[in-house]
VOLO-860521 format. One line per 10 residues: number of its first residue (from 1); their letters; for each residue x, y, z negated of N, C-alpha, C. Coordinates in steps of 0.2 Angstrom, whole numbers, plus 5000, padded with zeros to 4 digits. Each point is the difference from the previous one (the first is absolute). Last residue first. Layout:
<nodes>
NUM> a> X/Y/Z/X/Y/Z/X/Y/Z; ...;
</nodes>
This chain:
<nodes>
324> xxxxxxxxxx> 4892/5030/5094/5008/4998/4998/5002/4994/5004; 4988/5020/5011/4997/4994/4998/5005/4995/4997; 4993/5028/5005/5006/4994/5006/4998/4994/4995; 4995/5024/4994/4996/4996/5008/5003/4993/5001; 5012/5012/4984/4992/4994/4994/4994/5001/5008; 5024/5008/4999/4999/4995/5001/4993/4995/5000; 5005/5026/4998/4998/4998/5009/5002/4992/5000; 4994/5010/4974/5003/4998/5006/4998/5000/5005; 4987/5016/4983/4999/4992/5007/5009/5003/5003; 4982/5013/4978/5005/4996/5004/5004/4996/5006;
314> xxxxxxxxxx> 4981/5010/4985/4998/5005/5008/5005/4995/5003; 4997/4996/4976/4996/4995/5005/5001/5003/5004; 5011/5013/4988/5001/4994/4999/4997/4996/5004; 4997/5023/4990/4998/4998/5010/5005/4994/4999; 4988/5011/4976/5008/4995/5004/5001/5001/5003; 4981/5009/4988/5005/4999/4998/5008/4997/5003; 4982/5019/5011/5000/4993/4998/5005/4997/4997; 4994/5020/5007/4997/5000/4996/5004/4993/4997; 5004/5009/5023/5002/5004/4993/5001/4997/4994; 4989/4995/5019/5004/4995/4999/5006/5003/4994;
304> xxxxxxxxxx> 4980/5011/5014/5000/4994/4994/5004/4996/4998; 5004/5005/5024/4998/5003/4995/4996/4995/4997; 5025/5003/5010/4991/4995/5005/4998/5004/4992; 5021/5003/4995/4998/5005/5008/4991/4997/5002; 5017/4988/4982/4993/5002/4998/5001/5010/5003; 5015/4979/5005/4989/4998/5002/4999/5007/4997; 5022/5001/5004/4998/5000/5003/4990/4999/5001; 5020/4995/4983/4997/5005/4999/4993/5005/5006; 5006/4978/5000/4995/5000/4995/4999/5008/4997; 5017/4992/5016/4993/4998/5000/4993/5002/4997;
294> xxxxxxxxxx> 5022/5000/4997/5001/5008/5004/4993/4997/5002; 5007/4984/4985/5000/5007/4998/5000/5005/5003; 5004/4979/5011/4993/5001/4995/4999/5003/4997; 5018/5002/5019/4999/4997/4995/4994/4998/4997; 5009/5006/5024/5003/4998/4996/4999/5000/4994; 4978/5003/5016/5005/5003/4997/5008/4994/4999; 4976/5006/5017/5003/4997/4995/5005/5004/4995; 4973/5003/5013/5007/5004/4999/5003/4994/4996; 4976/4998/5005/5005/4995/5001/5004/5003/4998; 4980/5005/4992/5004/5001/5007/5004/4999/5005;
284> xxxxxxxxxx> 4993/4995/4980/4995/5003/4999/4999/5001/5007; 5016/4987/4990/4995/4994/5002/4991/5005/5002; 5028/5002/4998/4994/5002/4996/4994/4999/5004; 5027/4991/4998/4996/5000/5002/4993/5005/4999; 5026/4988/4998/4994/5004/4995/4996/5004/5004; 5025/4991/5009/4994/4993/4995/4993/5003/4998; 5019/5011/5017/4993/5003/4999/4997/4995/4998; 5026/5002/5012/4995/4997/4994/4995/5004/4996; 5021/5002/5012/4996/5005/5005/4992/4995/4995; 5028/5001/4999/4993/4992/5001/4994/5005/5004;
274> xxxxxxxxxx> 5017/5013/4989/5003/4999/5003/4996/4995/5006; 4991/5005/4976/4999/5007/5004/5007/4997/5009; 4994/4984/4984/4993/5001/5006/5000/5008/5001; 5017/4992/4983/5002/4996/5006/4992/5004/5006; 5001/5004/4975/5004/5006/5004/5002/4995/5011; 4986/4990/4983/4996/5002/5003/5004/5007/5002; 5012/4982/4992/4995/4995/5004/4996/5006/5003; 5016/5005/4983/5002/5001/5008/4995/4996/5003; 4993/5003/4977/5004/5008/5005/5002/5000/5007; 4995/4978/4988/4993/5004/5001/5004/5006/5002;
264> xxxxxxxxxx> 5019/4989/4992/4998/4999/5004/4990/5002/5004; 5018/5015/4981/4991/4992/4999/5003/4999/5008; 5016/5019/4996/4998/4996/4992/4997/4991/5001; 5013/5014/5023/4991/5000/4995/5003/4997/4995; 5012/5013/5023/5000/4996/4995/4991/4998/4997; 5010/5009/5024/4997/5003/4997/5001/4992/4995; 5007/4999/5022/5003/4999/4993/4999/5002/4995; 4989/4998/5020/5005/5009/5002/5003/4998/4993; 4992/4979/5008/4999/5008/5010/5003/5005/4996; 4999/4979/4984/5004/4999/5004/5002/5007/5009;
254> xxxxxxxxxx> 4989/5000/4972/4999/5000/5009/5005/5000/5002; 5003/4994/4973/5002/5005/5006/4994/4997/5007; 5005/4994/4970/4992/4998/5009/5004/5006/5002; 5005/4998/4978/5005/4995/5005/4995/5001/5008; 5006/5015/4980/4999/5003/5004/4999/4993/5005; 5008/5011/4973/4999/4994/5004/4996/5003/5005; 5004/5011/4978/5001/5002/5007/4997/4997/5006; 5001/4995/4976/5009/4997/5005/5000/5006/5005; 4979/5003/4983/5007/5000/4999/5006/4998/5006; 4978/4998/5008/5001/5006/4998/5007/5001/4995;
244> xxxxxxxxxx> 4995/4980/5004/5004/5001/5007/5000/5009/5000; 4986/4981/4984/5011/5003/4998/5004/5004/5009; 4975/4992/5000/5003/5007/4998/5004/5001/4996; 4995/4978/5013/4999/5009/5003/5003/5006/4998; 5001/4975/4987/5007/5006/5004/4997/5004/5008; 4983/4997/4981/5005/5000/4999/5007/5000/5004; 4980/4992/5007/4998/5009/5000/5005/5003/4995; 5003/4977/5006/4999/5004/5005/4997/5005/5002; 4996/4986/4980/5010/5000/4999/5000/5004/5010; 4979/5005/4985/5002/4994/5005/5005/4999/4998;
234> xxxxxxxxxx> 4985/5013/4986/5000/4994/5001/5002/4993/5004; 5012/5022/4988/4997/5002/5008/4993/4995/4996; 5016/5020/4987/4998/4994/5000/4996/4998/5006; 5018/5018/4990/4992/4999/5003/5002/4991/5003; 5024/5012/4990/4996/4996/4996/4989/5000/5001; 5020/5009/5009/4997/5006/4998/4994/4997/4995; 5020/4990/5008/5002/5006/5003/4995/5005/4998; 4995/4973/5003/5006/5003/4994/5003/5007/4998; 4976/4990/5008/5005/5002/5003/5006/5003/4996; 4977/4981/5000/5004/5006/4998/5008/5000/5000;
224> xxxxxxxxxx> 4978/4979/5001/5005/5003/5006/5003/5009/4997; 4981/4986/4990/5004/4994/4998/5008/5004/5005; 4975/5009/4991/5005/5001/5005/5007/4999/5000; 4970/4994/4996/5007/4996/4998/5007/5006/5007; 4974/4996/4994/5003/5006/4998/5008/5001/5001; 4981/4984/5001/5005/4997/4995/5003/5010/4999; 4987/4997/5018/4994/4997/4994/5005/5000/4996; 5010/5006/5018/4997/5004/4999/4991/5000/4995; 5021/4986/5010/5003/5004/4995/4995/5005/4999; 4994/4979/5014/5001/5000/4993/5002/5006/4995;
214> xxxxxxxxxx> 5003/5002/5023/4993/4998/5001/4999/5001/4991; 5021/4996/5012/5000/5005/4995/4997/5000/5001; 5000/4980/5005/5003/5002/4993/5000/5004/4999; 4988/4994/5020/4997/4997/4992/5003/5004/4995; 5011/5002/5017/4996/5006/5001/4995/5000/4997; 5015/4982/5001/5003/5009/4998/4999/5002/5002; 4991/4980/5007/5001/4996/4995/5004/5010/4997; 4987/5002/5024/5005/4997/4997/4999/4999/4992; 4981/5005/5012/5003/4997/5007/5006/4998/4998; 4979/5006/4982/5005/5004/5005/5004/4992/5002;
204> xxxxxxxxxx> 4975/5011/4986/5007/4993/5001/5001/5003/5008; 4982/5005/4975/5006/5003/5005/5002/4993/5003; 4990/5001/4980/4998/4994/5005/5004/5005/5006; 5000/5007/4975/4996/5003/5006/4999/4997/5007; 5016/4991/4982/4995/5006/5000/4994/4999/4999; 5014/4985/5009/4998/4997/4995/4997/5008/4997; 5008/4999/5025/4998/5002/4993/4999/4995/4996; 5010/4989/5023/4994/5005/4998/5001/5003/4992; 5011/4986/5024/5006/5005/4995/4992/5005/4997; 4997/4988/5023/5000/4997/4995/5002/5002/4992;
194> xxxxxxxxxx> 4992/5009/5024/5004/5002/4995/4998/4993/4995; 4996/5004/5029/5000/5000/4995/5004/5004/4991; 4994/5000/5026/4994/5004/4997/5000/4996/4989; 5015/4995/5025/4995/4998/4996/4996/5001/4996; 5014/5016/5009/4997/4997/5008/4994/4993/4996; 5017/5010/4985/4997/5007/5003/4994/4997/5004; 5015/4984/4989/4993/5000/4997/4997/5009/5003; 5018/4992/5009/5001/4995/5004/4989/5004/4992; 5023/5009/4998/4998/5002/5005/4994/4995/5002; 5012/4991/4984/4997/5003/4997/4996/5005/5006;
184> xxxxxxxxxx> 5013/4984/5007/4994/4997/4996/4997/5005/4996; 5023/5006/5013/4992/5000/5005/4992/4995/4996; 5021/5005/4986/4998/5006/5002/4991/5000/5007; 5016/4981/4992/4995/5004/4995/4994/5005/5001; 5016/4992/5015/4997/4996/5000/4993/5003/4994; 5022/5018/5013/4997/4994/4990/4992/4999/5005; 5008/5013/5011/5009/4999/4997/4998/4994/4997; 4980/5009/5018/5003/5000/4994/5007/4998/4999; 4978/5010/5019/5007/4998/4997/5004/5001/4995; 4973/5001/5014/5006/5003/4995/5005/4995/4998;
174> xxxxxxxxxx> 4978/4997/5015/5007/4999/5003/5006/5000/4997; 4977/4996/4998/5002/5010/5002/5007/4999/5000; 4990/4977/4996/4995/5004/4999/5004/5006/5004; 5011/4983/4991/4998/4999/5008/4994/5005/4998; 5025/5007/4991/4991/4999/4998/4998/4998/5005; 5024/4997/4996/4999/5004/5000/4989/4998/5000; 5029/4996/4995/4995/4999/4994/4991/5005/5006; 5030/5002/5000/4997/4993/5005/4994/4998/4998; 5016/5024/4999/4992/4996/5000/4997/4997/5001; 5023/5015/5001/4996/4995/5001/4995/4999/4992;
164> xxxxxxxxxx> 5017/5017/5005/4993/5000/5001/4999/4994/5002; 5019/5009/4987/4999/4995/5008/4997/5000/5005; 5000/5014/4980/5002/5002/5002/5001/4992/5011; 4986/4998/4983/4998/5008/5001/5006/5001/5003; 5002/4978/4988/4997/5001/5009/4996/5007/5003; 5012/4998/4975/5002/5000/5008/4999/5001/5005; 4987/4997/4979/5000/5007/5001/5003/5000/5007; 5004/4981/4989/4992/5001/5003/5000/5003/5004; 5019/4996/4986/4998/4998/5008/4996/5001/5004; 5000/5010/4978/5002/5003/5003/5002/4997/5009;
154> xxxxxxxxxx> 4985/4990/4980/4999/5004/5003/5006/5003/5005; 5009/4983/4990/4994/5001/5004/4998/5005/5002; 5013/5005/4982/5003/4995/5006/4996/5000/5007; 4994/5017/4979/5000/4992/5000/5004/5000/5009; 4992/5021/4990/5002/4995/4993/5001/4997/5002; 5007/5021/5017/4994/4993/4997/4999/4996/4996; 5005/5026/5019/5002/4994/4993/4994/4994/4999; 5008/5017/5022/4998/4998/4999/5001/4994/4994; 5014/5012/5016/5001/4998/4993/4993/5000/4995; 5006/4999/5026/4996/5002/4995/4999/5001/4993;
144> xxxxxxxxxx> 5014/4987/5010/5000/5001/5007/4995/5006/4998; 5009/4981/4986/5004/5005/5001/5000/5006/5008; 4982/4989/4979/5006/4999/5004/5001/5004/5006; 4997/4992/4974/5000/5004/5006/5001/5000/5004; 4998/4992/4970/4999/4996/5007/4999/5004/5007; 4997/5003/4974/5008/5002/5001/4999/4996/5009; 4983/5010/4985/4998/4998/5006/5010/5001/5003; 4980/5007/4973/5009/4997/5005/4996/4999/5006; 4983/5009/4984/5005/5002/5005/5005/4996/5004; 4988/4993/4981/5006/5005/4999/4999/5002/5006;
134> xxxxxxxxxx> 4986/4986/5002/4998/5003/4992/5006/5007/5000; 4998/4984/5017/4997/5003/5000/5001/5005/4995; 5013/4984/4998/5005/5004/5004/4991/5002/5003; 4999/4982/4988/5001/5008/4993/5000/5004/5004; 5001/4979/5015/4993/5005/4997/5001/5004/4993; 5017/4986/5007/4999/5004/5007/4995/5005/4997; 5006/4986/4984/5003/5004/5002/5001/5003/5006; 4985/4982/4994/4998/5003/4998/5007/5008/4999; 4999/4981/5014/4999/5002/5003/4997/5007/4996; 5016/4985/4991/5003/5006/5007/4995/5004/5002;
124> xxxxxxxxxx> 4995/4982/4983/5002/5004/4997/5004/5008/5007; 4979/4981/5004/5008/4998/4999/5002/5009/4999; 4978/4996/5002/5004/4993/4998/5005/4999/5000; 4983/5019/4992/5000/4996/5008/5005/4996/4995; 4982/5021/4994/5002/4994/5000/5004/4997/5005; 4990/5027/4990/5001/4995/5003/5004/4998/5001; 4995/5016/4985/5000/4994/4997/4995/4994/5008; 5009/5022/5000/4994/5000/4999/4998/4995/5000; 5022/5009/4990/4996/5001/4999/4992/5000/5004; 5016/4984/4996/4998/5003/4992/4997/5007/5001;
114> xxxxxxxxxx> 5001/4978/5018/5004/5004/5001/4996/5004/4991; 5006/4973/5003/4995/5005/4999/5004/5010/4999; 5003/4968/5004/5002/5008/5001/4998/5005/5001; 4994/4977/4999/5001/5001/4996/5004/5007/4999; 4984/4984/5015/5004/5006/4999/5002/4999/4996; 4989/4982/5013/5004/4999/4995/5002/5008/5001; 4992/4985/5014/4995/5007/4998/4999/5001/4991; 5008/4982/5020/4997/5000/4992/4997/5004/4997; 5013/4999/5021/4993/4994/4998/4995/5001/4994; 5020/5014/5004/4993/5001/5009/4995/4996/4995;
104> xxxxxxxxxx> 5018/4998/4988/4996/5004/4994/4996/5003/5006; 5021/4985/5008/4993/5001/4997/4997/5001/4995; 5020/5007/5009/4995/4998/5007/4994/4999/4995; 5017/5002/4989/4998/5007/5000/4993/4997/5006; 5011/4982/4994/5001/5001/4996/4995/5007/5000; 5016/4992/5019/4991/4997/4999/4999/5003/4993; 5021/5009/5000/4994/4999/5007/4995/5000/4999; 5013/4992/4986/5000/5006/4996/4995/5001/5006; 5012/4979/5006/4994/5002/4998/4997/5007/4997; 5013/4999/5023/5002/5002/4992/4993/4994/4997;
94> xxxxxxxxxx> 5000/5002/5024/5005/4999/4996/5001/4996/4995; 4978/5001/5011/5003/5003/4997/5010/4998/4998; 4973/4999/5017/5007/4996/4997/5002/5007/4997; 4973/4993/5004/5005/5004/5002/5008/5000/4996; 4977/4990/5001/5006/4997/5006/5001/5006/5001; 4982/5003/4987/4998/5001/5008/5005/4999/5003; 4995/4987/4978/4994/5006/5001/5001/4999/5006; 5016/4989/4991/4998/4997/5002/4990/5006/5001; 5028/5008/5001/4994/4998/4995/4996/4998/5004; 5027/4997/5002/4995/4998/5000/4993/4999/4996;
84> xxxxxxxxxx> 5027/5004/5002/4997/5001/4996/4995/5000/5005; 5020/4999/5006/4997/4994/4997/4995/5001/4997; 5015/5009/5022/4995/4999/4996/4997/4997/4995; 5025/5008/5014/4997/4995/4998/4993/5003/4995; 5021/5007/5014/4996/5003/5001/4990/4996/4997; 5026/4994/5004/4996/4998/5002/4993/5005/5002; 5018/5008/4986/5005/4996/5007/4994/4998/5005; 4997/5004/4976/4997/5007/5006/5003/4999/5005; 4999/4979/4985/4993/5008/5003/4998/5006/5004; 5021/4986/4994/4996/4995/5001/4992/5006/5001;
74> xxxxxxxxxx> 5015/5007/4987/5003/5002/5003/4996/4997/5006; 4995/4997/4979/4999/5003/5002/5002/5004/5007; 5005/4979/4993/4996/5000/5000/4996/5004/4999; 5021/4999/4997/5001/4997/5006/4992/5001/5003; 5008/5008/4975/5001/5003/5007/4998/5002/5008; 4995/4983/4980/4998/5006/4998/5001/5003/5007; 5013/4983/4996/4995/5000/5005/4994/5006/4998; 5021/5002/4991/5003/4998/5008/4991/4999/5002; 5002/5000/4976/4998/5006/5006/5001/5002/5008; 5002/4980/4983/4993/5003/5000/5001/5007/5006;
64> xxxxxxxxxx> 5017/4987/4999/4993/4999/5002/4996/5000/5003; 5019/5008/4983/5001/5003/5008/4994/4997/5004; 4996/4993/4976/5004/5009/5003/4996/5001/5009; 4998/4972/4992/5004/5005/5001/4998/5008/5001; 4990/4977/4988/4997/5009/5005/5007/5004/4999; 4993/4980/4982/5005/5000/5007/5001/5001/5006; 4981/5002/4982/5009/5002/4998/5005/4999/5004; 4973/5009/5000/5005/4993/5006/5006/5003/4996; 4981/5011/4992/4999/4994/4999/5005/4994/5005; 4999/5025/5003/5005/4997/4993/4999/4998/4995;
54> xxxxxxxxxx> 4995/5010/5026/5004/4994/4997/5000/4997/4993; 4987/5019/5019/5003/4996/4994/4998/4996/4999; 5000/5019/5019/5001/4994/5000/5005/4997/4989; 4986/5016/5024/5003/5000/4993/5000/4992/4996; 5001/5017/5022/5000/4993/4998/5000/4998/4994; 4988/5024/5009/5006/4996/5002/5001/4996/4998; 4982/5008/5000/4998/5005/5002/5010/4997/5001; 4987/4982/4992/4998/5007/4999/5002/5003/5007; 4993/4976/4999/5005/5002/4998/4999/5008/5000; 4981/4983/5000/5007/4999/5003/5006/5000/4996;
44> xxxxxxxxxx> 4973/4997/4992/5005/5006/5005/5002/4998/4999; 4984/4990/4992/4997/5006/5002/5003/5006/5000; 4992/4978/5019/5003/5001/4993/5000/5008/4996; 4994/4981/5021/5001/5005/4998/5000/5001/4991; 5010/4991/5025/4998/4997/4991/4999/5007/4997; 5006/4999/5024/4994/4996/4998/4998/4999/4994; 5022/5009/5010/4999/4993/5002/4992/4999/4995; 5008/5024/4998/5001/4997/5008/4999/4990/5002; 4988/5012/4977/5009/4998/5005/4997/5002/5007; 4980/5007/4981/5002/4997/5003/5008/5002/5005;
34> xxxxxxxxxx> 4979/5009/4981/5008/5002/5003/5000/4994/5003; 4979/5008/4988/5003/5003/5009/5007/5000/5004; 4989/4993/4974/5000/4994/5006/5000/5005/5009; 5005/5011/4979/5006/4993/5001/4997/4997/5007; 4990/5021/4991/5005/4998/5007/5005/4995/5001; 4982/5002/4987/5000/5000/5004/5004/5002/5004; 5005/4996/4978/4996/4995/5002/5001/5001/5005; 5018/5015/4995/4990/4998/4998/4997/4995/5001; 5028/5002/4997/4997/5004/5006/4992/4997/4995; 5023/5000/4991/5000/5008/5005/4994/4996/5003;
24> xxxxxxxxxx> 5008/4980/4989/4995/5007/4996/4997/5006/5004; 5016/4979/5011/4991/5005/5000/4996/5003/4996; 5025/4993/5001/4996/5008/5003/4991/5001/5003; 5013/4979/4989/5007/5009/4996/4993/5004/5003; 4998/4981/5010/4995/4998/4993/5005/5009/5002; 5010/4997/5016/4993/5000/5002/4993/5003/4994; 5025/4988/4998/4999/5009/5004/4991/5004/5001; 5006/4975/4995/5000/5004/4993/5000/5008/5000; 4998/4983/5018/4995/5000/4999/5003/5006/4995; 5015/4999/5013/4995/5004/5001/4995/4999/4996;
14> xxxxxxxxxx> 5025/4989/5004/4994/5008/4993/4994/5001/5000; 5010/4984/5010/4998/4999/4992/4998/5005/4996; 5007/5000/5026/4992/4994/4996/5001/4998/4994; 5014/5012/5009/4999/5003/5002/4994/4997/4996; 5018/4989/5001/5002/5004/4993/4993/5005/5003; 5004/4985/5016/4999/4995/4994/4999/5007/4993; 5010/5008/5021/4988/4997/5002/4997/4996/4990; 5024/5008/5003/4998/5005/5001/4991/4999/5000; 5016/4983/5003/5000/4999/4993/4997/5007/5001; 5001/4994/5022/4995/4995/4993/5003/5003/4996;
4> xxxx> 5012/5012/5011/4995/5001/5003/4994/4995/4998; 5025/5003/4987/4997/4997/5007/4995/5003/5003; 5023/5008/4984/4991/4999/4999/4999/4998/5008; 5025/4998/4989/4995/5003/5004/4996/4995/4999;
</nodes>
């Protein structure tokens, strides 16, 4: 019968060789960032499972090796042990393979690239999720409203809509959000910050995805195509909206009269019928309207505006009268 001391001695004997064998799977940059729970900086400790190589130990018994492997694997599950620590951000992982996938976050390595738009990723799983943008695949659906998503995290964020939870609020206008990232982006409206700029025309944007979409104007690229009619789009969101023409889907419904819409913006405009809100006002006579298009049509009533190329300069939202 084997005792715990025997297991520990055997573990120490194989650790050094196993670590050397697995060093080859890490780049030099990655190797510096790996640390085990006993504070020894190493290339790697063990992999997803306890891989034991005792080919140079003729006295080791096969049953003994199997017992050790099963024992350590079971101990990890029962204790929730996190043996592998990133020396940059101190995030901990149960398995070396998990830490290995994490390391490119710090090294900047992006070995996986999209063959459609050439966007690069640190993990193959991220690339697979991204490819759904081009294919239009949305395998995750909300059980409440049937809205579909390309990834599980988007579905989880969406569920806050139904739960009503909005834990993040703006200190300026008190608007609330389901995500902290949404709040950070919103704050740029108040600060005027536009950190993302186009290298071609120098136009600036508050969000990175707005810049990426803008760049298609210069390249003429339309990477998102409909699998039904082959119509192409510059943005995945435009493709998703377009697909509702073919499916007949109307995921946005009015809670008052239950009328349904294909676009959330149409629902927003519709809700003003029930609320009586008229956010667009004429700068000439002060008349108010529910939509900007109605205001633009109205502006033609005023003398001399019929020949104006655009009446947009006379459009004023009610919110414009209040400081942000």
